[in-house]
ChimeraX commands (.cxc) that place a marker at each C-alpha (Angstrom):
marker #1 position 267.05,116.68,48.51 radius 0.5
marker #1 position 265.99,116.68,44.83 radius 0.5
marker #1 position 268.02,119.80,44.06 radius 0.5
marker #1 position 271.33,118.07,44.80 radius 0.5
marker #1 position 272.84,115.74,42.22 radius 0.5
marker #1 position 276.37,114.36,42.34 radius 0.5
marker #1 position 279.02,116.12,44.42 radius 0.5
marker #1 position 282.36,116.70,42.70 radius 0.5
marker #1 position 285.70,116.79,44.50 radius 0.5
marker #1 position 287.79,119.77,43.39 radius 0.5
marker #1 position 291.46,120.40,44.18 radius 0.5
marker #1 position 293.86,123.18,43.35 radius 0.5
marker #1 position 297.52,123.79,44.01 radius 0.5
marker #1 position 296.79,127.00,45.89 radius 0.5
marker #1 position 295.13,130.40,45.75 radius 0.5
marker #1 position 295.19,131.84,42.26 radius 0.5
marker #1 position 295.38,128.40,40.64 radius 0.5
marker #1 position 292.49,126.84,38.76 radius 0.5
marker #1 position 290.25,124.27,40.46 radius 0.5
marker #1 position 290.59,120.79,38.96 radius 0.5
marker #1 position 287.77,118.27,39.25 radius 0.5
marker #1 position 289.47,115.09,40.47 radius 0.5
marker #1 position 286.61,112.92,41.73 radius 0.5
marker #1 position 282.87,112.45,42.14 radius 0.5
marker #1 position 280.59,111.31,44.96 radius 0.5
marker #1 position 277.35,109.67,43.86 radius 0.5
marker #1 position 274.35,108.81,46.00 radius 0.5
marker #1 position 271.72,106.20,45.13 radius 0.5
marker #1 position 269.23,104.11,47.10 radius 0.5
marker #1 position 271.86,101.52,47.94 radius 0.5
marker #1 position 274.97,103.48,48.87 radius 0.5
marker #1 position 277.12,106.56,48.52 radius 0.5
marker #1 position 280.14,105.91,46.30 radius 0.5
marker #1 position 283.31,107.80,45.45 radius 0.5
marker #1 position 285.62,107.43,42.49 radius 0.5
marker #1 position 288.36,109.48,40.90 radius 0.5
marker #1 position 288.04,111.09,37.46 radius 0.5
marker #1 position 291.04,109.97,35.41 radius 0.5
marker #1 position 291.48,113.10,33.28 radius 0.5
marker #1 position 291.30,115.36,36.33 radius 0.5
marker #1 position 293.74,113.27,38.34 radius 0.5
marker #1 position 296.26,113.26,35.47 radius 0.5
marker #1 position 296.04,117.04,35.17 radius 0.5
marker #1 position 296.26,117.58,38.95 radius 0.5
marker #1 position 299.26,115.24,39.21 radius 0.5
marker #1 position 301.24,117.78,37.21 radius 0.5
marker #1 position 300.71,120.21,40.10 radius 0.5
marker #1 position 301.70,117.70,42.77 radius 0.5
marker #1 position 298.34,116.10,43.58 radius 0.5
marker #1 position 298.70,112.85,45.54 radius 0.5
marker #1 position 295.06,111.97,46.21 radius 0.5
marker #1 position 292.77,112.26,49.20 radius 0.5
marker #1 position 294.36,110.81,52.33 radius 0.5
marker #1 position 291.74,108.11,52.92 radius 0.5
marker #1 position 291.33,107.20,49.25 radius 0.5
marker #1 position 294.74,106.55,47.73 radius 0.5
marker #1 position 293.84,104.13,44.93 radius 0.5
marker #1 position 292.96,106.16,41.84 radius 0.5
marker #1 position 291.46,103.11,40.10 radius 0.5
marker #1 position 289.10,101.93,42.83 radius 0.5
marker #1 position 285.41,102.67,43.32 radius 0.5
marker #1 position 284.90,103.24,47.05 radius 0.5
marker #1 position 281.51,102.33,48.51 radius 0.5
marker #1 position 282.15,101.94,52.24 radius 0.5
marker #1 position 282.12,104.75,54.81 radius 0.5
marker #1 position 282.48,107.35,52.05 radius 0.5
marker #1 position 280.19,110.00,53.51 radius 0.5
marker #1 position 281.41,109.37,57.06 radius 0.5
marker #1 position 285.02,109.95,56.01 radius 0.5
marker #1 position 284.27,113.11,54.01 radius 0.5
marker #1 position 281.82,114.13,56.74 radius 0.5
marker #1 position 284.72,114.56,59.15 radius 0.5
marker #1 position 285.28,117.90,57.42 radius 0.5
marker #1 position 281.93,119.22,58.69 radius 0.5
marker #1 position 281.63,121.47,61.72 radius 0.5
marker #1 position 280.51,119.54,64.80 radius 0.5
marker #1 position 276.91,120.19,65.86 radius 0.5
marker #1 position 278.07,120.45,69.48 radius 0.5
marker #1 position 279.84,123.76,68.81 radius 0.5
marker #1 position 278.33,126.76,70.59 radius 0.5
marker #1 position 278.40,128.79,67.36 radius 0.5
marker #1 position 276.79,126.09,65.21 radius 0.5
marker #1 position 273.80,128.32,64.42 radius 0.5
marker #1 position 276.11,130.90,62.81 radius 0.5
marker #1 position 277.49,128.08,60.66 radius 0.5
marker #1 position 273.97,127.07,59.61 radius 0.5
marker #1 position 273.01,130.67,58.92 radius 0.5
marker #1 position 276.08,131.43,56.82 radius 0.5
marker #1 position 275.58,128.42,54.56 radius 0.5
marker #1 position 271.77,128.78,54.46 radius 0.5
marker #1 position 271.30,125.30,55.93 radius 0.5
marker #1 position 267.74,124.00,56.19 radius 0.5
marker #1 position 267.70,122.68,59.76 radius 0.5
marker #1 position 265.64,119.63,58.80 radius 0.5
marker #1 position 268.71,118.37,56.93 radius 0.5
marker #1 position 271.24,119.08,59.71 radius 0.5
marker #1 position 271.99,115.37,60.13 radius 0.5
marker #1 position 272.21,114.64,56.40 radius 0.5
marker #1 position 275.97,114.66,55.77 radius 0.5
marker #1 position 275.53,114.51,51.99 radius 0.5
marker #1 position 273.36,117.64,52.08 radius 0.5
marker #1 position 275.75,119.41,54.47 radius 0.5
marker #1 position 278.82,118.54,52.40 radius 0.5
marker #1 position 277.09,119.91,49.29 radius 0.5
marker #1 position 275.99,123.16,50.92 radius 0.5
marker #1 position 279.13,123.95,52.94 radius 0.5
marker #1 position 281.59,122.69,50.29 radius 0.5
marker #1 position 283.60,120.96,53.02 radius 0.5
marker #1 position 286.39,123.53,52.89 radius 0.5
marker #1 position 289.21,123.45,55.45 radius 0.5
marker #1 position 292.11,125.81,56.03 radius 0.5
marker #1 position 294.50,122.84,56.09 radius 0.5
marker #1 position 294.12,121.64,52.48 radius 0.5
marker #1 position 292.93,122.70,49.03 radius 0.5
marker #1 position 289.92,120.44,48.56 radius 0.5
marker #1 position 286.36,121.62,47.89 radius 0.5
marker #1 position 283.13,119.71,47.37 radius 0.5
marker #1 position 280.98,121.19,44.62 radius 0.5
marker #1 position 277.43,119.95,44.12 radius 0.5
marker #1 position 275.79,119.71,40.72 radius 0.5
marker #1 position 272.46,121.39,41.53 radius 0.5
marker #1 position 269.14,121.25,39.71 radius 0.5
marker #1 position 267.12,124.47,39.14 radius 0.5
marker #1 position 264.04,123.48,41.15 radius 0.5
marker #1 position 261.63,125.65,43.11 radius 0.5
marker #1 position 263.11,126.59,46.46 radius 0.5
marker #1 position 266.74,126.07,45.39 radius 0.5
marker #1 position 268.99,128.26,47.51 radius 0.5
marker #1 position 272.72,127.73,48.02 radius 0.5
marker #1 position 275.89,129.67,48.76 radius 0.5
marker #1 position 278.76,129.72,46.29 radius 0.5
marker #1 position 281.74,131.98,45.71 radius 0.5
marker #1 position 282.92,134.23,42.91 radius 0.5
marker #1 position 286.22,132.96,41.53 radius 0.5
marker #1 position 288.79,134.88,39.50 radius 0.5
marker #1 position 288.94,137.95,41.77 radius 0.5
marker #1 position 292.73,137.90,41.63 radius 0.5
marker #1 position 292.48,138.35,37.85 radius 0.5
marker #1 position 289.67,140.94,37.66 radius 0.5
marker #1 position 290.76,142.91,40.79 radius 0.5
marker #1 position 287.48,144.81,41.37 radius 0.5
marker #1 position 287.36,147.57,43.99 radius 0.5
marker #1 position 285.89,146.61,47.36 radius 0.5
marker #1 position 283.58,149.62,47.09 radius 0.5
marker #1 position 281.76,148.42,43.99 radius 0.5
marker #1 position 279.42,145.99,45.78 radius 0.5
marker #1 position 277.66,145.59,49.11 radius 0.5
marker #1 position 276.06,142.69,50.93 radius 0.5
marker #1 position 272.58,142.10,49.54 radius 0.5
marker #1 position 273.31,143.54,46.09 radius 0.5
marker #1 position 271.70,141.68,43.21 radius 0.5
marker #1 position 274.27,140.84,40.55 radius 0.5
marker #1 position 274.02,140.26,36.84 radius 0.5
marker #1 position 275.21,137.06,35.22 radius 0.5
marker #1 position 275.96,136.10,31.62 radius 0.5
marker #1 position 276.92,132.96,29.71 radius 0.5
marker #1 position 280.63,133.37,29.00 radius 0.5
marker #1 position 280.61,131.63,25.63 radius 0.5
marker #1 position 284.10,132.78,24.67 radius 0.5
marker #1 position 285.76,131.33,27.79 radius 0.5
marker #1 position 288.47,128.96,26.56 radius 0.5
marker #1 position 289.02,127.38,29.99 radius 0.5
marker #1 position 285.43,126.38,30.80 radius 0.5
marker #1 position 282.61,126.06,28.27 radius 0.5
marker #1 position 280.08,126.22,31.12 radius 0.5
marker #1 position 281.51,129.44,32.56 radius 0.5
marker #1 position 279.11,132.01,33.99 radius 0.5
marker #1 position 280.47,135.56,34.29 radius 0.5
marker #1 position 279.22,137.74,37.16 radius 0.5
marker #1 position 278.81,141.52,37.01 radius 0.5
marker #1 position 277.78,144.47,39.14 radius 0.5
marker #1 position 276.31,146.82,36.54 radius 0.5
marker #1 position 279.11,146.92,33.92 radius 0.5
marker #1 position 281.90,145.83,36.30 radius 0.5
marker #1 position 283.09,142.28,35.71 radius 0.5
marker #1 position 283.63,140.73,39.15 radius 0.5
marker #1 position 284.58,137.18,38.17 radius 0.5
marker #1 position 282.88,133.85,37.54 radius 0.5
marker #1 position 280.65,131.35,39.32 radius 0.5
marker #1 position 282.63,128.39,40.66 radius 0.5
marker #1 position 283.14,125.38,38.42 radius 0.5
marker #1 position 280.34,122.77,38.72 radius 0.5
marker #1 position 278.10,125.32,40.47 radius 0.5
marker #1 position 277.86,127.09,37.11 radius 0.5
marker #1 position 276.24,124.01,35.53 radius 0.5
marker #1 position 272.85,124.79,37.04 radius 0.5
marker #1 position 272.54,127.93,34.88 radius 0.5
marker #1 position 272.66,125.80,31.72 radius 0.5
marker #1 position 269.81,123.46,32.70 radius 0.5
marker #1 position 266.14,123.98,31.76 radius 0.5
marker #1 position 264.86,126.81,33.93 radius 0.5
marker #1 position 268.37,127.97,34.80 radius 0.5
marker #1 position 267.77,131.29,33.07 radius 0.5
marker #1 position 265.51,132.24,36.02 radius 0.5
marker #1 position 268.28,131.94,38.61 radius 0.5
marker #1 position 269.26,135.00,40.62 radius 0.5
marker #1 position 272.54,135.93,42.30 radius 0.5
marker #1 position 272.96,138.17,45.34 radius 0.5
marker #1 position 276.00,139.13,47.40 radius 0.5
marker #1 position 275.93,136.99,50.54 radius 0.5
marker #1 position 279.14,137.96,52.35 radius 0.5
marker #1 position 282.50,139.57,51.63 radius 0.5
marker #1 position 286.08,139.52,52.83 radius 0.5
marker #1 position 287.74,142.75,51.77 radius 0.5
marker #1 position 290.75,144.89,52.49 radius 0.5
marker #1 position 290.88,147.65,49.89 radius 0.5
marker #1 position 290.35,144.93,47.28 radius 0.5
marker #1 position 287.87,142.09,47.35 radius 0.5
marker #1 position 289.55,138.95,48.67 radius 0.5
marker #1 position 286.45,136.74,48.75 radius 0.5
marker #1 position 282.86,137.26,47.67 radius 0.5
marker #1 position 280.30,134.67,48.69 radius 0.5
marker #1 position 277.11,134.72,46.68 radius 0.5
marker #1 position 273.63,133.32,47.15 radius 0.5
marker #1 position 272.21,131.55,44.10 radius 0.5
marker #1 position 268.46,131.02,44.18 radius 0.5
marker #1 position 265.57,129.91,42.00 radius 0.5
marker link #1:1,2 radius 0.2
marker link #1:2,3 radius 0.2
marker link #1:3,4 radius 0.2
marker link #1:4,5 radius 0.2
marker link #1:5,6 radius 0.2
marker link #1:6,7 radius 0.2
marker link #1:7,8 radius 0.2
marker link #1:8,9 radius 0.2
marker link #1:9,10 radius 0.2
marker link #1:10,11 radius 0.2
marker link #1:11,12 radius 0.2
marker link #1:12,13 radius 0.2
marker link #1:13,14 radius 0.2
marker link #1:14,15 radius 0.2
marker link #1:15,16 radius 0.2
marker link #1:16,17 radius 0.2
marker link #1:17,18 radius 0.2
marker link #1:18,19 radius 0.2
marker link #1:19,20 radius 0.2
marker link #1:20,21 radius 0.2
marker link #1:21,22 radius 0.2
marker link #1:22,23 radius 0.2
marker link #1:23,24 radius 0.2
marker link #1:24,25 radius 0.2
marker link #1:25,26 radius 0.2
marker link #1:26,27 radius 0.2
marker link #1:27,28 radius 0.2
marker link #1:28,29 radius 0.2
marker link #1:29,30 radius 0.2
marker link #1:30,31 radius 0.2
marker link #1:31,32 radius 0.2
marker link #1:32,33 radius 0.2
marker link #1:33,34 radius 0.2
marker link #1:34,35 radius 0.2
marker link #1:35,36 radius 0.2
marker link #1:36,37 radius 0.2
marker link #1:37,38 radius 0.2
marker link #1:38,39 radius 0.2
marker link #1:39,40 radius 0.2
marker link #1:40,41 radius 0.2
marker link #1:41,42 radius 0.2
marker link #1:42,43 radius 0.2
marker link #1:43,44 radius 0.2
marker link #1:44,45 radius 0.2
marker link #1:45,46 radius 0.2
marker link #1:46,47 radius 0.2
marker link #1:47,48 radius 0.2
marker link #1:48,49 radius 0.2
marker link #1:49,50 radius 0.2
marker link #1:50,51 radius 0.2
marker link #1:51,52 radius 0.2
marker link #1:52,53 radius 0.2
marker link #1:53,54 radius 0.2
marker link #1:54,55 radius 0.2
marker link #1:55,56 radius 0.2
marker link #1:56,57 radius 0.2
marker link #1:57,58 radius 0.2
marker link #1:58,59 radius 0.2
marker link #1:59,60 radius 0.2
marker link #1:60,61 radius 0.2
marker link #1:61,62 radius 0.2
marker link #1:62,63 radius 0.2
marker link #1:63,64 radius 0.2
marker link #1:64,65 radius 0.2
marker link #1:65,66 radius 0.2
marker link #1:66,67 radius 0.2
marker link #1:67,68 radius 0.2
marker link #1:68,69 radius 0.2
marker link #1:69,70 radius 0.2
marker link #1:70,71 radius 0.2
marker link #1:71,72 radius 0.2
marker link #1:72,73 radius 0.2
marker link #1:73,74 radius 0.2
marker link #1:74,75 radius 0.2
marker link #1:75,76 radius 0.2
marker link #1:76,77 radius 0.2
marker link #1:77,78 radius 0.2
marker link #1:78,79 radius 0.2
marker link #1:79,80 radius 0.2
marker link #1:80,81 radius 0.2
marker link #1:81,82 radius 0.2
marker link #1:82,83 radius 0.2
marker link #1:83,84 radius 0.2
marker link #1:84,85 radius 0.2
marker link #1:85,86 radius 0.2
marker link #1:86,87 radius 0.2
marker link #1:87,88 radius 0.2
marker link #1:88,89 radius 0.2
marker link #1:89,90 radius 0.2
marker link #1:90,91 radius 0.2
marker link #1:91,92 radius 0.2
marker link #1:92,93 radius 0.2
marker link #1:93,94 radius 0.2
marker link #1:94,95 radius 0.2
marker link #1:95,96 radius 0.2
marker link #1:96,97 radius 0.2
marker link #1:97,98 radius 0.2
marker link #1:98,99 radius 0.2
marker link #1:99,100 radius 0.2
marker link #1:100,101 radius 0.2
marker link #1:101,102 radius 0.2
marker link #1:102,103 radius 0.2
marker link #1:103,104 radius 0.2
marker link #1:104,105 radius 0.2
marker link #1:105,106 radius 0.2
marker link #1:106,107 radius 0.2
marker link #1:107,108 radius 0.2
marker link #1:108,109 radius 0.2
marker link #1:109,110 radius 0.2
marker link #1:110,111 radius 0.2
marker link #1:111,112 radius 0.2
marker link #1:112,113 radius 0.2
marker link #1:113,114 radius 0.2
marker link #1:114,115 radius 0.2
marker link #1:115,116 radius 0.2
marker link #1:116,117 radius 0.2
marker link #1:117,118 radius 0.2
marker link #1:118,119 radius 0.2
marker link #1:119,120 radius 0.2
marker link #1:120,121 radius 0.2
marker link #1:121,122 radius 0.2
marker link #1:122,123 radius 0.2
marker link #1:123,124 radius 0.2
marker link #1:124,125 radius 0.2
marker link #1:125,126 radius 0.2
marker link #1:126,127 radius 0.2
marker link #1:127,128 radius 0.2
marker link #1:128,129 radius 0.2
marker link #1:129,130 radius 0.2
marker link #1:130,131 radius 0.2
marker link #1:131,132 radius 0.2
marker link #1:132,133 radius 0.2
marker link #1:133,134 radius 0.2
marker link #1:134,135 radius 0.2
marker link #1:135,136 radius 0.2
marker link #1:136,137 radius 0.2
marker link #1:137,138 radius 0.2
marker link #1:138,139 radius 0.2
marker link #1:139,140 radius 0.2
marker link #1:140,141 radius 0.2
marker link #1:141,142 radius 0.2
marker link #1:142,143 radius 0.2
marker link #1:143,144 radius 0.2
marker link #1:144,145 radius 0.2
marker link #1:145,146 radius 0.2
marker link #1:146,147 radius 0.2
marker link #1:147,148 radius 0.2
marker link #1:148,149 radius 0.2
marker link #1:149,150 radius 0.2
marker link #1:150,151 radius 0.2
marker link #1:151,152 radius 0.2
marker link #1:152,153 radius 0.2
marker link #1:153,154 radius 0.2
marker link #1:154,155 radius 0.2
marker link #1:155,156 radius 0.2
marker link #1:156,157 radius 0.2
marker link #1:157,158 radius 0.2
marker link #1:158,159 radius 0.2
marker link #1:159,160 radius 0.2
marker link #1:160,161 radius 0.2
marker link #1:161,162 radius 0.2
marker link #1:162,163 radius 0.2
marker link #1:163,164 radius 0.2
marker link #1:164,165 radius 0.2
marker link #1:165,166 radius 0.2
marker link #1:166,167 radius 0.2
marker link #1:167,168 radius 0.2
marker link #1:168,169 radius 0.2
marker link #1:169,170 radius 0.2
marker link #1:170,171 radius 0.2
marker link #1:171,172 radius 0.2
marker link #1:172,173 radius 0.2
marker link #1:173,174 radius 0.2
marker link #1:174,175 radius 0.2
marker link #1:175,176 radius 0.2
marker link #1:176,177 radius 0.2
marker link #1:177,178 radius 0.2
marker link #1:178,179 radius 0.2
marker link #1:179,180 radius 0.2
marker link #1:180,181 radius 0.2
marker link #1:181,182 radius 0.2
marker link #1:182,183 radius 0.2
marker link #1:183,184 radius 0.2
marker link #1:184,185 radius 0.2
marker link #1:185,186 radius 0.2
marker link #1:186,187 radius 0.2
marker link #1:187,188 radius 0.2
marker link #1:188,189 radius 0.2
marker link #1:189,190 radius 0.2
marker link #1:190,191 radius 0.2
marker link #1:191,192 radius 0.2
marker link #1:192,193 radius 0.2
marker link #1:193,194 radius 0.2
marker link #1:194,195 radius 0.2
marker link #1:195,196 radius 0.2
marker link #1:196,197 radius 0.2
marker link #1:197,198 radius 0.2
marker link #1:198,199 radius 0.2
marker link #1:199,200 radius 0.2
marker link #1:200,201 radius 0.2
marker link #1:201,202 radius 0.2
marker link #1:202,203 radius 0.2
marker link #1:203,204 radius 0.2
marker link #1:204,205 radius 0.2
marker link #1:205,206 radius 0.2
marker link #1:206,207 radius 0.2
marker link #1:207,208 radius 0.2
marker link #1:208,209 radius 0.2
marker link #1:209,210 radius 0.2
marker link #1:210,211 radius 0.2
marker link #1:211,212 radius 0.2
marker link #1:212,213 radius 0.2
marker link #1:213,214 radius 0.2
marker link #1:214,215 radius 0.2
marker link #1:215,216 radius 0.2
marker link #1:216,217 radius 0.2
view
């Protein structure tokens, strides 16, 4: 799909810690390759990062079985509730067998580790993907301030010292948090100013624990 560029591998020590970009998956006409990003690995190592189980060599470019290995994180199509999975992540059914597409759109998250797969999207007509607001533990907004389906405001967070690409997300004048790293890149590309954000789903208990958002062009 033309909207999906490279997919970046993010890792963090745990909830409340910053995501660190430690690797990148690239797809071309010949193969799908994976390699680590040196600066990210060095930073993550300080927090105890030891690499992805199947790719232990930080200096190697992997070009065999890459998408099949990462694809093991995807929900099996045989599951009885697979349609709910597709609906939650806004999966276009015609791509249901495209593991690269599925990894990009579902972010390959598991409860057993702290890896995420973040696609670098292009702002093209028809773009529609689910992301998540990060930084909720810092902003601590009330769970009553937003509802599913609400359209949110976004702004370039030019003063952010941690991420020059940061996109801040608001409900009226309430600062909710930021768009995930890498996912925020699309707002800076030509046409990105036309992107819209809506509340897709929430996990709340007095405070907002997780807010999934739909980003569309």
